CHARMM-style PDB file with segment names, atoms N, HN, CA, C and O in Angstrom:
ATOM      1  N   MET     1     -12.638  -4.544  -2.731  1.00  0.00      PROA
ATOM      2  CA  MET     1     -12.662  -3.097  -2.711  1.00  0.00      PROA
ATOM      3  C   MET     1     -11.257  -2.599  -3.060  1.00  0.00      PROA
ATOM      4  O   MET     1     -10.302  -2.877  -2.335  1.00  0.00      PROA
ATOM      5  N   ASN     2     -11.133  -1.876  -4.153  1.00  0.00      PROA
ATOM      6  HN  ASN     2     -11.909  -1.651  -4.743  1.00  0.00      PROA
ATOM      7  CA  ASN     2      -9.876  -1.251  -4.545  1.00  0.00      PROA
ATOM      8  C   ASN     2      -9.999   0.247  -4.350  1.00  0.00      PROA
ATOM      9  O   ASN     2     -11.103   0.777  -4.219  1.00  0.00      PROA
ATOM     10  N   GLU     3      -8.880   0.917  -4.331  1.00  0.00      PROA
ATOM     11  HN  GLU     3      -7.984   0.486  -4.438  1.00  0.00      PROA
ATOM     12  CA  GLU     3      -8.873   2.348  -4.040  1.00  0.00      PROA
ATOM     13  C   GLU     3      -7.725   3.002  -4.789  1.00  0.00      PROA
ATOM     14  O   GLU     3      -6.686   2.381  -5.016  1.00  0.00      PROA
ATOM     15  N   VAL     4      -7.916   4.254  -5.170  1.00  0.00      PROA
ATOM     16  HN  VAL     4      -8.759   4.758  -4.986  1.00  0.00      PROA
ATOM     17  CA  VAL     4      -6.834   5.060  -5.732  1.00  0.00      PROA
ATOM     18  C   VAL     4      -6.450   6.076  -4.675  1.00  0.00      PROA
ATOM     19  O   VAL     4      -7.303   6.780  -4.135  1.00  0.00      PROA
ATOM     20  N   TYR     5      -5.152   6.148  -4.382  1.00  0.00      PROA
ATOM     21  HN  TYR     5      -4.458   5.576  -4.821  1.00  0.00      PROA
ATOM     22  CA  TYR     5      -4.656   7.028  -3.334  1.00  0.00      PROA
ATOM     23  C   TYR     5      -3.337   7.641  -3.787  1.00  0.00      PROA
ATOM     24  O   TYR     5      -2.366   6.930  -4.048  1.00  0.00      PROA
ATOM     25  N   ARG     6      -3.314   8.944  -3.876  1.00  0.00      PROA
ATOM     26  HN  ARG     6      -4.102   9.521  -3.664  1.00  0.00      PROA
ATOM     27  CA  ARG     6      -2.100   9.702  -4.218  1.00  0.00      PROA
ATOM     28  C   ARG     6      -1.391   9.148  -5.458  1.00  0.00      PROA
ATOM     29  O   ARG     6      -0.171   8.986  -5.467  1.00  0.00      PROA
ATOM     30  N   GLY     7      -2.173   8.862  -6.498  1.00  0.00      PROA
ATOM     31  HN  GLY     7      -3.164   8.994  -6.491  1.00  0.00      PROA
ATOM     32  CA  GLY     7      -1.594   8.409  -7.755  1.00  0.00      PROA
ATOM     33  C   GLY     7      -1.238   6.937  -7.801  1.00  0.00      PROA
ATOM     34  O   GLY     7      -0.571   6.491  -8.734  1.00  0.00      PROA
ATOM     35  N   HSD     8      -1.667   6.183  -6.817  1.00  0.00      PROA
ATOM     36  HN  HSD     8      -2.209   6.545  -6.058  1.00  0.00      PROA
ATOM     37  CA  HSD     8      -1.395   4.750  -6.763  1.00  0.00      PROA
ATOM     38  C   HSD     8      -2.703   3.985  -6.621  1.00  0.00      PROA
ATOM     39  O   HSD     8      -3.599   4.383  -5.877  1.00  0.00      PROA
ATOM     40  N   GLU     9      -2.791   2.889  -7.343  1.00  0.00      PROA
ATOM     41  HN  GLU     9      -2.064   2.565  -7.948  1.00  0.00      PROA
ATOM     42  CA  GLU     9      -3.956   2.030  -7.203  1.00  0.00      PROA
ATOM     43  C   GLU     9      -3.633   0.968  -6.154  1.00  0.00      PROA
ATOM     44  O   GLU     9      -2.610   0.288  -6.237  1.00  0.00      PROA
ATOM     45  N   ILE    10      -4.505   0.837  -5.181  1.00  0.00      PROA
ATOM     46  HN  ILE    10      -5.336   1.389  -5.113  1.00  0.00      PROA
ATOM     47  CA  ILE    10      -4.375  -0.184  -4.149  1.00  0.00      PROA
ATOM     48  C   ILE    10      -5.317  -1.314  -4.539  1.00  0.00      PROA
ATOM     49  O   ILE    10      -6.530  -1.122  -4.626  1.00  0.00      PROA
ATOM     50  N   VAL    11      -4.749  -2.489  -4.772  1.00  0.00      PROA
ATOM     51  HN  VAL    11      -3.764  -2.644  -4.702  1.00  0.00      PROA
ATOM     52  CA  VAL    11      -5.532  -3.639  -5.214  1.00  0.00      PROA
ATOM     53  C   VAL    11      -5.525  -4.681  -4.095  1.00  0.00      PROA
ATOM     54  O   VAL    11      -4.479  -5.232  -3.752  1.00  0.00      PROA
ATOM     55  N   LEU    12      -6.705  -4.940  -3.532  1.00  0.00      PROA
ATOM     56  HN  LEU    12      -7.554  -4.492  -3.810  1.00  0.00      PROA
ATOM     57  CA  LEU    12      -6.826  -5.954  -2.482  1.00  0.00      PROA
ATOM     58  C   LEU    12      -6.879  -7.339  -3.106  1.00  0.00      PROA
ATOM     59  O   LEU    12      -7.558  -7.557  -4.110  1.00  0.00      PROA
ATOM     60  N   LEU    13      -6.159  -8.265  -2.504  1.00  0.00      PROA
ATOM     61  HN  LEU    13      -5.607  -8.089  -1.689  1.00  0.00      PROA
ATOM     62  CA  LEU    13      -6.123  -9.647  -2.957  1.00  0.00      PROA
ATOM     63  C   LEU    13      -6.796 -10.520  -1.908  1.00  0.00      PROA
ATOM     64  O   LEU    13      -6.508 -10.396  -0.717  1.00  0.00      PROA
ATOM     65  N   GLU    14      -7.681 -11.394  -2.339  1.00  0.00      PROA
ATOM     66  HN  GLU    14      -7.914 -11.494  -3.307  1.00  0.00      PROA
ATOM     67  CA  GLU    14      -8.420 -12.279  -1.434  1.00  0.00      PROA
ATOM     68  C   GLU    14      -7.525 -13.387  -0.901  1.00  0.00      PROA
ATOM     69  O   GLU    14      -6.474 -13.692  -1.463  1.00  0.00      PROA
ATOM     70  N   GLY    15      -7.963 -13.969   0.177  1.00  0.00      PROA
ATOM     71  HN  GLY    15      -8.818 -13.721   0.634  1.00  0.00      PROA
ATOM     72  CA  GLY    15      -7.317 -15.161   0.712  1.00  0.00      PROA
ATOM     73  C   GLY    15      -6.534 -14.884   1.972  1.00  0.00      PROA
ATOM     74  O   GLY    15      -6.075 -13.766   2.204  1.00  0.00      PROA
ATOM     75  N   PRO    16      -6.391 -15.891   2.767  1.00  0.00      PROA
ATOM     76  CA  PRO    16      -5.603 -15.675   3.977  1.00  0.00      PROA
ATOM     77  C   PRO    16      -4.123 -15.632   3.624  1.00  0.00      PROA
ATOM     78  O   PRO    16      -3.659 -16.533   2.925  1.00  0.00      PROA
ATOM     79  N   PRO    17      -3.382 -14.679   4.048  1.00  0.00      PROA
ATOM     80  CA  PRO    17      -3.896 -13.455   4.663  1.00  0.00      PROA
ATOM     81  C   PRO    17      -4.401 -12.493   3.594  1.00  0.00      PROA
ATOM     82  O   PRO    17      -4.027 -12.598   2.426  1.00  0.00      PROA
ATOM     83  N   LEU    18      -5.235 -11.577   3.993  1.00  0.00      PROA
ATOM     84  HN  LEU    18      -5.539 -11.493   4.942  1.00  0.00      PROA
ATOM     85  CA  LEU    18      -5.683 -10.507   3.106  1.00  0.00      PROA
ATOM     86  C   LEU    18      -4.462  -9.653   2.786  1.00  0.00      PROA
ATOM     87  O   LEU    18      -3.701  -9.308   3.690  1.00  0.00      PROA
ATOM     88  N   SER    19      -4.263  -9.309   1.532  1.00  0.00      PROA
ATOM     89  HN  SER    19      -4.880  -9.589   0.797  1.00  0.00      PROA
ATOM     90  CA  SER    19      -3.099  -8.511   1.171  1.00  0.00      PROA
ATOM     91  C   SER    19      -3.472  -7.485   0.107  1.00  0.00      PROA
ATOM     92  O   SER    19      -4.530  -7.564  -0.518  1.00  0.00      PROA
ATOM     93  N   ALA    20      -2.581  -6.528  -0.078  1.00  0.00      PROA
ATOM     94  HN  ALA    20      -1.722  -6.464   0.429  1.00  0.00      PROA
ATOM     95  CA  ALA    20      -2.796  -5.488  -1.083  1.00  0.00      PROA
ATOM     96  C   ALA    20      -1.484  -5.198  -1.787  1.00  0.00      PROA
ATOM     97  O   ALA    20      -0.425  -5.135  -1.162  1.00  0.00      PROA
ATOM     98  N   VAL    21      -1.571  -5.022  -3.095  1.00  0.00      PROA
ATOM     99  HN  VAL    21      -2.432  -5.073  -3.603  1.00  0.00      PROA
ATOM    100  CA  VAL    21      -0.425  -4.580  -3.877  1.00  0.00      PROA
ATOM    101  C   VAL    21      -0.678  -3.140  -4.310  1.00  0.00      PROA
ATOM    102  O   VAL    21      -1.821  -2.694  -4.414  1.00  0.00      PROA
ATOM    103  N   LEU    22       0.407  -2.432  -4.558  1.00  0.00      PROA
ATOM    104  HN  LEU    22       1.336  -2.794  -4.474  1.00  0.00      PROA
ATOM    105  CA  LEU    22       0.323  -1.027  -4.942  1.00  0.00      PROA
ATOM    106  C   LEU    22       0.877  -0.855  -6.344  1.00  0.00      PROA
ATOM    107  O   LEU    22       1.966  -1.337  -6.657  1.00  0.00      PROA
ATOM    108  N   ILE    23       0.119  -0.164  -7.186  1.00  0.00      PROA
ATOM    109  HN  ILE    23      -0.765   0.228  -6.932  1.00  0.00      PROA
ATOM    110  CA  ILE    23       0.528   0.064  -8.569  1.00  0.00      PROA
ATOM    111  C   ILE    23       0.555   1.564  -8.816  1.00  0.00      PROA
ATOM    112  O   ILE    23      -0.435   2.261  -8.595  1.00  0.00      PROA
ATOM    113  N   GLU    24       1.707   2.053  -9.279  1.00  0.00      PROA
ATOM    114  HN  GLU    24       2.511   1.487  -9.459  1.00  0.00      PROA
ATOM    115  CA  GLU    24       1.806   3.467  -9.632  1.00  0.00      PROA
ATOM    116  C   GLU    24       1.033   3.672 -10.930  1.00  0.00      PROA
ATOM    117  O   GLU    24       1.360   3.072 -11.953  1.00  0.00      PROA
ATOM    118  N   ARG    25       0.021   4.512 -10.886  1.00  0.00      PROA
ATOM    119  HN  ARG    25      -0.245   5.000 -10.055  1.00  0.00      PROA
ATOM    120  CA  ARG    25      -0.874   4.657 -12.048  1.00  0.00      PROA
ATOM    121  C   ARG    25      -0.170   5.275 -13.245  1.00  0.00      PROA
ATOM    122  O   ARG    25      -0.452   4.898 -14.382  1.00  0.00      PROA
ATOM    123  N   ARG    26       0.737   6.215 -13.016  1.00  0.00      PROA
ATOM    124  HN  ARG    26       0.966   6.521 -12.092  1.00  0.00      PROA
ATOM    125  CA  ARG    26       1.397   6.907 -14.129  1.00  0.00      PROA
ATOM    126  C   ARG    26       2.231   5.949 -14.971  1.00  0.00      PROA
ATOM    127  O   ARG    26       2.187   5.998 -16.200  1.00  0.00      PROA
ATOM    128  N   SER    27       2.998   5.069 -14.305  1.00  0.00      PROA
ATOM    129  HN  SER    27       3.034   5.029 -13.306  1.00  0.00      PROA
ATOM    130  CA  SER    27       3.893   4.173 -15.039  1.00  0.00      PROA
ATOM    131  C   SER    27       3.356   2.752 -15.175  1.00  0.00      PROA
ATOM    132  O   SER    27       3.809   1.999 -16.036  1.00  0.00      PROA
ATOM    133  N   GLY    28       2.394   2.381 -14.331  1.00  0.00      PROA
ATOM    134  HN  GLY    28       2.026   2.994 -13.631  1.00  0.00      PROA
ATOM    135  CA  GLY    28       1.896   1.013 -14.325  1.00  0.00      PROA
ATOM    136  C   GLY    28       2.781   0.060 -13.541  1.00  0.00      PROA
ATOM    137  O   GLY    28       2.538  -1.147 -13.521  1.00  0.00      PROA
ATOM    138  N   ALA    29       3.816   0.603 -12.890  1.00  0.00      PROA
ATOM    139  HN  ALA    29       4.014   1.584 -12.905  1.00  0.00      PROA
ATOM    140  CA  ALA    29       4.760  -0.231 -12.141  1.00  0.00      PROA
ATOM    141  C   ALA    29       4.155  -0.667 -10.809  1.00  0.00      PROA
ATOM    142  O   ALA    29       3.524   0.122 -10.106  1.00  0.00      PROA
ATOM    143  N   THR    30       4.361  -1.929 -10.486  1.00  0.00      PROA
ATOM    144  HN  THR    30       4.873  -2.570 -11.058  1.00  0.00      PROA
ATOM    145  CA  THR    30       3.946  -2.454  -9.188  1.00  0.00      PROA
ATOM    146  C   THR    30       5.068  -2.197  -8.195  1.00  0.00      PROA
ATOM    147  O   THR    30       6.226  -2.513  -8.471  1.00  0.00      PROA
ATOM    148  N   LEU    31       4.737  -1.628  -7.044  1.00  0.00      PROA
ATOM    149  HN  LEU    31       3.797  -1.372  -6.820  1.00  0.00      PROA
ATOM    150  CA  LEU    31       5.757  -1.384  -6.035  1.00  0.00      PROA
ATOM    151  C   LEU    31       6.267  -2.722  -5.514  1.00  0.00      PROA
ATOM    152  O   LEU    31       5.520  -3.700  -5.484  1.00  0.00      PROA
ATOM    153  N   PRO    32       7.540  -2.773  -5.100  1.00  0.00      PROA
ATOM    154  CA  PRO    32       8.145  -4.063  -4.739  1.00  0.00      PROA
ATOM    155  C   PRO    32       7.723  -4.630  -3.388  1.00  0.00      PROA
ATOM    156  O   PRO    32       8.213  -5.688  -2.992  1.00  0.00      PROA
ATOM    157  N   THR    33       6.836  -3.962  -2.678  1.00  0.00      PROA
ATOM    158  HN  THR    33       6.438  -3.103  -2.999  1.00  0.00      PROA
ATOM    159  CA  THR    33       6.366  -4.472  -1.396  1.00  0.00      PROA
ATOM    160  C   THR    33       4.848  -4.512  -1.386  1.00  0.00      PROA
ATOM    161  O   THR    33       4.190  -3.851  -2.189  1.00  0.00      PROA
ATOM    162  N   LYS    34       4.303  -5.293  -0.471  1.00  0.00      PROA
ATOM    163  HN  LYS    34       4.837  -5.830   0.182  1.00  0.00      PROA
ATOM    164  CA  LYS    34       2.854  -5.320  -0.306  1.00  0.00      PROA
ATOM    165  C   LYS    34       2.550  -5.360   1.184  1.00  0.00      PROA
ATOM    166  O   LYS    34       3.436  -5.594   2.006  1.00  0.00      PROA
ATOM    167  N   VAL    35       1.313  -5.133   1.514  1.00  0.00      PROA
ATOM    168  HN  VAL    35       0.593  -4.943   0.847  1.00  0.00      PROA
ATOM    169  CA  VAL    35       0.893  -5.154   2.907  1.00  0.00      PROA
ATOM    170  C   VAL    35      -0.091  -6.289   3.125  1.00  0.00      PROA
ATOM    171  O   VAL    35      -0.723  -6.765   2.182  1.00  0.00      PROA
ATOM    172  N   THR    36      -0.219  -6.722   4.384  1.00  0.00      PROA
ATOM    173  HN  THR    36       0.294  -6.335   5.150  1.00  0.00      PROA
ATOM    174  CA  THR    36      -1.145  -7.794   4.721  1.00  0.00      PROA
ATOM    175  C   THR    36      -1.949  -7.422   5.960  1.00  0.00      PROA
ATOM    176  O   THR    36      -1.580  -6.522   6.714  1.00  0.00      PROA
ATOM    177  N   ALA    37      -3.039  -8.122   6.150  1.00  0.00      PROA
ATOM    178  HN  ALA    37      -3.340  -8.853   5.538  1.00  0.00      PROA
ATOM    179  CA  ALA    37      -3.864  -7.981   7.352  1.00  0.00      PROA
ATOM    180  C   ALA    37      -4.468  -9.343   7.660  1.00  0.00      PROA
ATOM    181  O   ALA    37      -4.770 -10.128   6.761  1.00  0.00      PROA
ATOM    182  N   LEU    38      -4.632  -9.598   8.926  1.00  0.00      PROA
ATOM    183  HN  LEU    38      -4.386  -8.960   9.656  1.00  0.00      PROA
ATOM    184  CA  LEU    38      -5.273 -10.838   9.348  1.00  0.00      PROA
ATOM    185  C   LEU    38      -6.767 -10.771   9.047  1.00  0.00      PROA
ATOM    186  O   LEU    38      -7.326  -9.678   8.962  1.00  0.00      PROA
ATOM    187  N   PRO    39      -7.423 -11.918   8.884  1.00  0.00      PROA
ATOM    188  CA  PRO    39      -8.855 -11.903   8.574  1.00  0.00      PROA
ATOM    189  C   PRO    39      -9.685 -11.113   9.587  1.00  0.00      PROA
ATOM    190  O   PRO    39     -10.638 -10.430   9.211  1.00  0.00      PROA
ATOM    191  N   ASN    40      -9.327 -11.203  10.865  1.00  0.00      PROA
ATOM    192  HN  ASN    40      -8.553 -11.758  11.170  1.00  0.00      PROA
ATOM    193  CA  ASN    40     -10.110 -10.481  11.873  1.00  0.00      PROA
ATOM    194  C   ASN    40      -9.850  -8.971  11.849  1.00  0.00      PROA
ATOM    195  O   ASN    40     -10.625  -8.208  12.427  1.00  0.00      PROA
ATOM    196  N   GLU    41      -8.774  -8.529  11.190  1.00  0.00      PROA
ATOM    197  HN  GLU    41      -8.145  -9.149  10.721  1.00  0.00      PROA
ATOM    198  CA  GLU    41      -8.502  -7.094  11.067  1.00  0.00      PROA
ATOM    199  C   GLU    41      -9.329  -6.466   9.949  1.00  0.00      PROA
ATOM    200  O   GLU    41      -9.766  -5.321  10.064  1.00  0.00      PROA
ATOM    201  N   GLY    42      -9.544  -7.211   8.874  1.00  0.00      PROA
ATOM    202  HN  GLY    42      -9.189  -8.141   8.780  1.00  0.00      PROA
ATOM    203  CA  GLY    42     -10.410  -6.772   7.796  1.00  0.00      PROA
ATOM    204  C   GLY    42      -9.757  -5.915   6.731  1.00  0.00      PROA
ATOM    205  O   GLY    42      -8.582  -5.555   6.807  1.00  0.00      PROA
ATOM    206  N   GLU    43     -10.583  -5.600   5.722  1.00  0.00      PROA
ATOM    207  HN  GLU    43     -11.537  -5.893   5.660  1.00  0.00      PROA
ATOM    208  CA  GLU    43     -10.135  -4.839   4.558  1.00  0.00      PROA
ATOM    209  C   GLU    43      -9.678  -3.434   4.915  1.00  0.00      PROA
ATOM    210  O   GLU    43      -8.700  -2.935   4.358  1.00  0.00      PROA
ATOM    211  N   TYR    44     -10.378  -2.799   5.837  1.00  0.00      PROA
ATOM    212  HN  TYR    44     -11.173  -3.204   6.289  1.00  0.00      PROA
ATOM    213  CA  TYR    44     -10.041  -1.414   6.163  1.00  0.00      PROA
ATOM    214  C   TYR    44      -8.652  -1.295   6.770  1.00  0.00      PROA
ATOM    215  O   TYR    44      -7.940  -0.328   6.500  1.00  0.00      PROA
ATOM    216  N   ALA    45      -8.259  -2.263   7.587  1.00  0.00      PROA
ATOM    217  HN  ALA    45      -8.837  -3.049   7.806  1.00  0.00      PROA
ATOM    218  CA  ALA    45      -6.906  -2.261   8.151  1.00  0.00      PROA
ATOM    219  C   ALA    45      -5.874  -2.438   7.045  1.00  0.00      PROA
ATOM    220  O   ALA    45      -4.825  -1.793   7.060  1.00  0.00      PROA
ATOM    221  N   CYS    46      -6.168  -3.306   6.092  1.00  0.00      PROA
ATOM    222  HN  CYS    46      -7.019  -3.830   6.079  1.00  0.00      PROA
ATOM    223  CA  CYS    46      -5.256  -3.537   4.983  1.00  0.00      PROA
ATOM    224  C   CYS    46      -5.123  -2.277   4.122  1.00  0.00      PROA
ATOM    225  O   CYS    46      -4.018  -1.907   3.727  1.00  0.00      PROA
ATOM    226  N   LEU    47      -6.248  -1.623   3.833  1.00  0.00      PROA
ATOM    227  HN  LEU    47      -7.146  -1.923   4.154  1.00  0.00      PROA
ATOM    228  CA  LEU    47      -6.209  -0.376   3.055  1.00  0.00      PROA
ATOM    229  C   LEU    47      -5.450   0.716   3.790  1.00  0.00      PROA
ATOM    230  O   LEU    47      -4.698   1.472   3.175  1.00  0.00      PROA
ATOM    231  N   LYS    48      -5.638   0.806   5.089  1.00  0.00      PROA
ATOM    232  HN  LYS    48      -6.250   0.192   5.589  1.00  0.00      PROA
ATOM    233  CA  LYS    48      -4.930   1.819   5.878  1.00  0.00      PROA
ATOM    234  C   LYS    48      -3.427   1.595   5.797  1.00  0.00      PROA
ATOM    235  O   LYS    48      -2.668   2.548   5.620  1.00  0.00      PROA
ATOM    236  N   ARG    49      -2.993   0.358   5.923  1.00  0.00      PROA
ATOM    237  HN  ARG    49      -3.609  -0.416   6.066  1.00  0.00      PROA
ATOM    238  CA  ARG    49      -1.557   0.043   5.816  1.00  0.00      PROA
ATOM    239  C   ARG    49      -1.027   0.350   4.417  1.00  0.00      PROA
ATOM    240  O   ARG    49       0.104   0.813   4.265  1.00  0.00      PROA
ATOM    241  N   ALA    50      -1.838   0.093   3.410  1.00  0.00      PROA
ATOM    242  HN  ALA    50      -2.756  -0.283   3.534  1.00  0.00      PROA
ATOM    243  CA  ALA    50      -1.415   0.382   2.037  1.00  0.00      PROA
ATOM    244  C   ALA    50      -1.254   1.889   1.830  1.00  0.00      PROA
ATOM    245  O   ALA    50      -0.293   2.325   1.195  1.00  0.00      PROA
ATOM    246  N   ARG    51      -2.186   2.687   2.360  1.00  0.00      PROA
ATOM    247  HN  ARG    51      -2.966   2.332   2.876  1.00  0.00      PROA
ATOM    248  CA  ARG    51      -2.060   4.144   2.251  1.00  0.00      PROA
ATOM    249  C   ARG    51      -0.812   4.630   2.979  1.00  0.00      PROA
ATOM    250  O   ARG    51      -0.129   5.533   2.498  1.00  0.00      PROA
ATOM    251  N   GLN    52      -0.509   4.041   4.133  1.00  0.00      PROA
ATOM    252  HN  GLN    52      -1.064   3.307   4.524  1.00  0.00      PROA
ATOM    253  CA  GLN    52       0.699   4.415   4.873  1.00  0.00      PROA
ATOM    254  C   GLN    52       1.955   4.076   4.081  1.00  0.00      PROA
ATOM    255  O   GLN    52       2.937   4.819   4.115  1.00  0.00      PROA
ATOM    256  N   LEU    53       1.923   2.956   3.368  1.00  0.00      PROA
ATOM    257  HN  LEU    53       1.126   2.353   3.340  1.00  0.00      PROA
ATOM    258  CA  LEU    53       3.068   2.573   2.544  1.00  0.00      PROA
ATOM    259  C   LEU    53       3.247   3.545   1.374  1.00  0.00      PROA
ATOM    260  O   LEU    53       4.374   3.915   1.046  1.00  0.00      PROA
ATOM    261  N   VAL    54       2.156   3.956   0.750  1.00  0.00      PROA
ATOM    262  HN  VAL    54       1.240   3.655   1.016  1.00  0.00      PROA
ATOM    263  CA  VAL    54       2.237   4.951  -0.322  1.00  0.00      PROA
ATOM    264  C   VAL    54       2.837   6.247   0.235  1.00  0.00      PROA
ATOM    265  O   VAL    54       3.714   6.844  -0.389  1.00  0.00      PROA
ATOM    266  N   ASP    55       2.368   6.676   1.399  1.00  0.00      PROA
ATOM    267  HN  ASP    55       1.656   6.191   1.906  1.00  0.00      PROA
ATOM    268  CA  ASP    55       2.916   7.885   2.019  1.00  0.00      PROA
ATOM    269  C   ASP    55       4.415   7.748   2.246  1.00  0.00      PROA
ATOM    270  O   ASP    55       5.164   8.699   2.022  1.00  0.00      PROA
ATOM    271  N   LEU    56       4.857   6.583   2.687  1.00  0.00      PROA
ATOM    272  HN  LEU    56       4.248   5.811   2.869  1.00  0.00      PROA
ATOM    273  CA  LEU    56       6.276   6.347   2.916  1.00  0.00      PROA
ATOM    274  C   LEU    56       7.067   6.454   1.616  1.00  0.00      PROA
ATOM    275  O   LEU    56       8.129   7.076   1.586  1.00  0.00      PROA
ATOM    276  N   TYR    57       6.558   5.855   0.546  1.00  0.00      PROA
ATOM    277  HN  TYR    57       5.695   5.350   0.570  1.00  0.00      PROA
ATOM    278  CA  TYR    57       7.234   5.935  -0.753  1.00  0.00      PROA
ATOM    279  C   TYR    57       7.314   7.362  -1.274  1.00  0.00      PROA
ATOM    280  O   TYR    57       8.277   7.722  -1.952  1.00  0.00      PROA
ATOM    281  N   LEU    58       6.320   8.169  -0.968  1.00  0.00      PROA
ATOM    282  HN  LEU    58       5.537   7.877  -0.418  1.00  0.00      PROA
ATOM    283  CA  LEU    58       6.274   9.529  -1.509  1.00  0.00      PROA
ATOM    284  C   LEU    58       6.982  10.557  -0.630  1.00  0.00      PROA
ATOM    285  O   LEU    58       7.075  11.725  -1.008  1.00  0.00      PROA
ATOM    286  N   GLN    59       7.478  10.146   0.527  1.00  0.00      PROA
ATOM    287  HN  GLN    59       7.402   9.197   0.833  1.00  0.00      PROA
ATOM    288  CA  GLN    59       8.222  11.069   1.381  1.00  0.00      PROA
ATOM    289  C   GLN    59       9.501  11.497   0.674  1.00  0.00      PROA
ATOM    290  O   GLN    59      10.111  10.701  -0.040  1.00  0.00      PROA
ATOM    291  N   PRO    60       9.909  12.742   0.868  1.00  0.00      PROA
ATOM    292  CA  PRO    60      11.204  13.140   0.318  1.00  0.00      PROA
ATOM    293  C   PRO    60      12.320  12.263   0.885  1.00  0.00      PROA
ATOM    294  O   PRO    60      12.245  11.820   2.031  1.00  0.00      PROA
ATOM    295  N   ARG    61      13.319  12.023   0.106  1.00  0.00      PROA
ATOM    296  HN  ARG    61      13.380  12.383  -0.825  1.00  0.00      PROA
ATOM    297  CA  ARG    61      14.429  11.125   0.478  1.00  0.00      PROA
ATOM    298  C   ARG    61      15.049  11.500   1.821  1.00  0.00      PROA
ATOM    299  O   ARG    61      15.373  10.607   2.605  1.00  0.00      PROA
ATOM    300  N   ARG    62      15.225  12.784   2.113  1.00  0.00      PROA
ATOM    301  HN  ARG    62      14.962  13.509   1.477  1.00  0.00      PROA
ATOM    302  CA  ARG    62      15.891  13.178   3.351  1.00  0.00      PROA
ATOM    303  C   ARG    62      15.064  12.779   4.582  1.00  0.00      PROA
ATOM    304  O   ARG    62      15.637  12.487   5.632  1.00  0.00      PROA
ATOM    305  N   HSD    63      13.737  12.761   4.473  1.00  0.00      PROA
ATOM    306  HN  HSD    63      13.272  12.998   3.620  1.00  0.00      PROA
ATOM    307  CA  HSD    63      12.903  12.343   5.594  1.00  0.00      PROA
ATOM    308  C   HSD    63      12.984  10.830   5.802  1.00  0.00      PROA
ATOM    309  O   HSD    63      12.940  10.362   6.940  1.00  0.00      PROA
ATOM    310  N   ARG    64      13.101  10.068   4.723  1.00  0.00      PROA
ATOM    311  HN  ARG    64      13.136  10.449   3.799  1.00  0.00      PROA
ATOM    312  CA  ARG    64      13.230   8.619   4.858  1.00  0.00      PROA
ATOM    313  C   ARG    64      14.525   8.275   5.543  1.00  0.00      PROA
ATOM    314  O   ARG    64      14.552   7.397   6.406  1.00  0.00      PROA
ATOM    315  N   ALA    65      15.618   8.954   5.175  1.00  0.00      PROA
ATOM    316  HN  ALA    65      15.596   9.667   4.474  1.00  0.00      PROA
ATOM    317  CA  ALA    65      16.919   8.672   5.773  1.00  0.00      PROA
ATOM    318  C   ALA    65      16.894   8.980   7.261  1.00  0.00      PROA
ATOM    319  O   ALA    65      17.493   8.245   8.046  1.00  0.00      PROA
ATOM    320  N   ALA    66      16.224  10.036   7.667  1.00  0.00      PROA
ATOM    321  HN  ALA    66      15.737  10.633   7.030  1.00  0.00      PROA
ATOM    322  CA  ALA    66      16.134  10.396   9.086  1.00  0.00      PROA
ATOM    323  C   ALA    66      15.327   9.363   9.864  1.00  0.00      PROA
ATOM    324  O   ALA    66      15.601   9.119  11.039  1.00  0.00      PROA
ATOM    325  N   ALA    67      14.337   8.757   9.218  1.00  0.00      PROA
ATOM    326  HN  ALA    67      14.115   8.956   8.263  1.00  0.00      PROA
ATOM    327  CA  ALA    67      13.485   7.778   9.900  1.00  0.00      PROA
ATOM    328  C   ALA    67      14.199   6.436  10.079  1.00  0.00      PROA
ATOM    329  O   ALA    67      13.836   5.656  10.960  1.00  0.00      PROA
ATOM    330  N   GLU    68      15.200   6.165   9.259  1.00  0.00      PROA
ATOM    331  HN  GLU    68      15.494   6.798   8.544  1.00  0.00      PROA
ATOM    332  CA  GLU    68      15.895   4.871   9.318  1.00  0.00      PROA
ATOM    333  C   GLU    68      16.915   4.878  10.365  1.00  0.00      PROA
ATOM    334  OT1 GLU    68      17.602   3.876  10.563  1.00  0.00      PROA
TER     335      GLU     68
END
């Protein structure tokens, strides 16, 4: 199950652990990080983490600096 979220394609990869890579649709660039989930957590947990990562990347710079 793949998903498009806020201009990014989330691509789930099979195998232990379940993981997802994020691709910016406009440029085709793969983001330098990926997310994982344990088999018992399932695809939905992995997709949720991927959406959270996209949200983090799209936050304005000043909000990221405050969170660090």
